[in-house]
N, C-alpha and C positions, 0 to 999 in steps of 0.2 A: 504493499499499500505504500501511496506517492504521500510523503508529507509535507504539513502545510504548516508557513508560519503565517500570522496576524499582524502587521508591524502598525504600528497607530503613532502615525506623525501630521504634524503642519504640514503646509504644503512645499515651503522651504527645504523642509529635512526630507522630504518624499523625495525633490527632486537632486537632493543629495547622493538618498541613497538609489534613484534610479541612476543619475549619473556615476554612481561607482565610488564618490568622494567621502573622506572623512568614515568617521567610524560605521554611522550609516552607511555607506557602501560596502565595509568590510562584512557587516555582518551579513546585507543580502548575497557577497560572494559566498561566505564560509558556506551558508546554507544552501545556497542552490546548487554549488559544487556538489553535493552532497546529495541532488537530488529533489533538494525541497524546493514545491511554487510557493511563491511569496505574493498578497495580496497585500494591498495599503487601506485602509480608512483613517478619518482624522484622527488628530490629539488627542481629541478629547471623546471621541464616538464610546459607545457603550460597547463590550466585549462580546463578540458576535461571531457564534462558528466555532468549528473543530479545530484540533490543531495546537500549534502553540500560541502565543498571543504573545507582544512586546510591547508594553508600552515606556514610553517616555514622562520621565518625574512626575508620576501620577498613581495613586494607588493599584494595587495590583487587585484582582479580582479570581480567583479558582488558583490550584494546583497547578495548573497550566502558562500560569499568567506570569509575565516575569517584568520589573521596571528596568529601563537605563537610565544610566542618571550620570550626570559632570560629575567627576571625584575634585572638585573644586581648582584644578588648574587648567590652562587649554589644554585641549587633545587627550586628556585621562578621562575615565569613567569606568563605573560600575553596572555590572548586573547581577540581579539581586532578586529573590523572591520576595522581599519585602521595600516597598519606597523611604520606609523609616532608617536615618542612618545607621541608627544606635542599634538597628538588628541585624545591622549586614554581615557578610559571614566575617570580615577580619577585625570587626569589635572582638566577637567571640577567640580569638587567636592571641597568643602568649607571643609577644614580641621575643624573640631569639637574643638580641641587643647582640650580633655580629657586627664587625664593620662593614661599610657600607662604602659608598665611594662621596667622600665631600665634594667633589665638584658637582653633586646634583645640587645641594642646598647652595654652593657659588652661585651658580649660572641663574636659580631663580631668585636668588637673593637680591643681585644684579638687576632682577628684571622686575622683581615688587616693589624696590625698595631704592630704587634709582634716585636720585636726587635728595635723599633722605640721609642724614645724619644718625646713626644708630649709637644711642645714647640709654645712661640710667639716670634720669633725670629727677629721682626719690616720688613718684607719683605710679599709683596702680590705673591701670588701663583698662577699661569696663564699658565693652560693647555689650548691649541692651539688647534683649529683640522683643515680640510681642509680649499683651497679657501681664503688664508688669506687677498685678494687684493679686494674680492666679495662681496658685501652684499646680501643675500638670503635671501628670503623670510617669513623666522620664525626668522629673528635676527633683532635689534634693530641699530645695526651697523656692519660695516665689520668689521674682527678681524684686521687691521691696524688700522683702527679707536679706535676700542676697545681699543688699547693700548694707543694709545693718549688722548682719552679722561679721561681712570684713573689716567692715568700720571697727567696730568691737576688735574683732581679732589682729588688728595691726595697728595700733592707736594713733601711728608716725605719721604713715602715707595718708596723702588725699587720692580720693577718687576722682578720675577725668573718665566721665560715661560719653558714651553717643548714643542717638537713638537708630532705629534700623530704618532705613529710606523706605522700604516698603509696607513699612506697619502705618495703620491708621491707631493713633489714640486719644483716649478718652477724656475729657476735664478731668476728671476724678485720679487719671493714673499722671497727669503730668501734675497735677497739684500734689499730689504726693512727694512728686519729687525734690519739691522747693523748700528751703527752710531747713536741708540734713546738711551740719557741719561736717566739714572737708569734703565736699562731694558740690561735681559742679559738671555741667554739662557743656557739650560743646559740639564742634562738627571737623569734619575732614578725619576719618579713623586714621591712616598711615599715617600722618606724622605722628599722632598721639599712640600708637601702637612702638613706634620705631623708638620714643623716648622715653619710654615704660622701663620700671624694674621688673614687672612682671604682670600678667593678664588676668584676672577673675571672671566670669562669663557662664551663664546657663551653659551653651556649648555654641555658640558662635563661630563658623570657619573664620575670623578674625584669632582666636586661639591658634588653630592650625598655622595661618599663616606667620605669625609672631614666633614661633618654630625657627623658620630662615633666617629670622635674625636671634636665635638665640635668647627667644624670651620666653621665663618657665610660664605656663599657666596652671590656676586652678579653677575647676570645672563644676557649677552645679548640677549640670545636668548629663544625661547618656549621651554618648555618640562616639563615632566610632573610631578616630582617635585620641584615644581616652588614653594610650599604654603609658607613655609617659609623662601625662598630666597626673597632677595632685589632685585625685577626685575626692570630693566632699560625700559621694554616697557612701564613698569604701572608708575613706579615713576620717571624716569629721571635719568640721570646720578646722578646728583650733591645728589639728594634727595637719591639715593639708596645707592650711596657710606657712607651717614653718618649714612642710616639706621643699617650696620653693626655690629655698636658699643650697638645695642638692644640685651638682650637676647631672646636667641630662645629656645622653647622647644624642644630640640634634641629628646629627648631621647621618648619623647612622639608620635615627627613626626614619626622618625622610625618607631617604630610599628605600629603606625594605617597604615603608608604606604605601609610595608610589608605583617604582620601578619594579618590586616583585610581587603586590598586593593587586595592584590598579590594571588597569585595561588602557593603551596608551595605541592612540589612533594612526603614529604613526610608527613606522623602524619595519626589518624583514621578518622580524617574528610577528606581524599582526594578526595573520589568517590562523597561525598556530596557536597565538594564547585564546584568541577569541572561542576556535575550534575545543580547546579544553576547559575554556568556562562554560560551555552549553553543554558539555556532555558532564559535566560535575553538578549541573543541574536536570540531568534525566535528560536531556536532547537526544535522540537518538541521531547521531552523525555520522 
């Protein structure tokens, strides 16, 4: 029986898939080389039909539906059985701590922090996300309680926080941020990240970006890049804030997280890596 993949993409991504370019084209090439048929539906269309289904950055539906999602950096992706980053396969792995390749961290640090001076200027950087007054199921505390707990655990440093540009905040949420001693809101995340002593966040990807600048991170939420971060869920607030003083193998970790665990859309081994990943999910290639 001929296997079938239904690929749920917007017009731009579908054009790239049909043209054989990027990660979308690479996936199509791998399954077609195995004799599969490919059909396309819109990125937000309902899951329909038999066979396997691949959606882009949305919730999966059923055991034969998988999510393709960008893995933080340009040209890096993951294919997972869930769209929740904290439940991705890599989140359950143990970082082996083996030496990686320092060039990877240097290369991306130059790209991500170009023109910025990396320093320790005596403050905590806190990229806030959404629902500031609510504790969600993947969080150890609500964002507003995270602020208070951080200030109590580090009585010296101030917090410089940014709001998420794609979130809509209520008047109550914004009011709750006013009048907190040693706490200030700012704009422009990367300059503040470059100059902080360490990062505290629920699970913002800016904590991972900070690893490229050797910035330690405290995480109040679950996420896939938790391995060398200080997790409040594992350690508690006080121990997590103390742990940021310990040196971490940032370069080795980044090489492992991206080059060993993610899928890169360029390189001679793209087809091989994609096929291995799809087979790991039970696709009969």
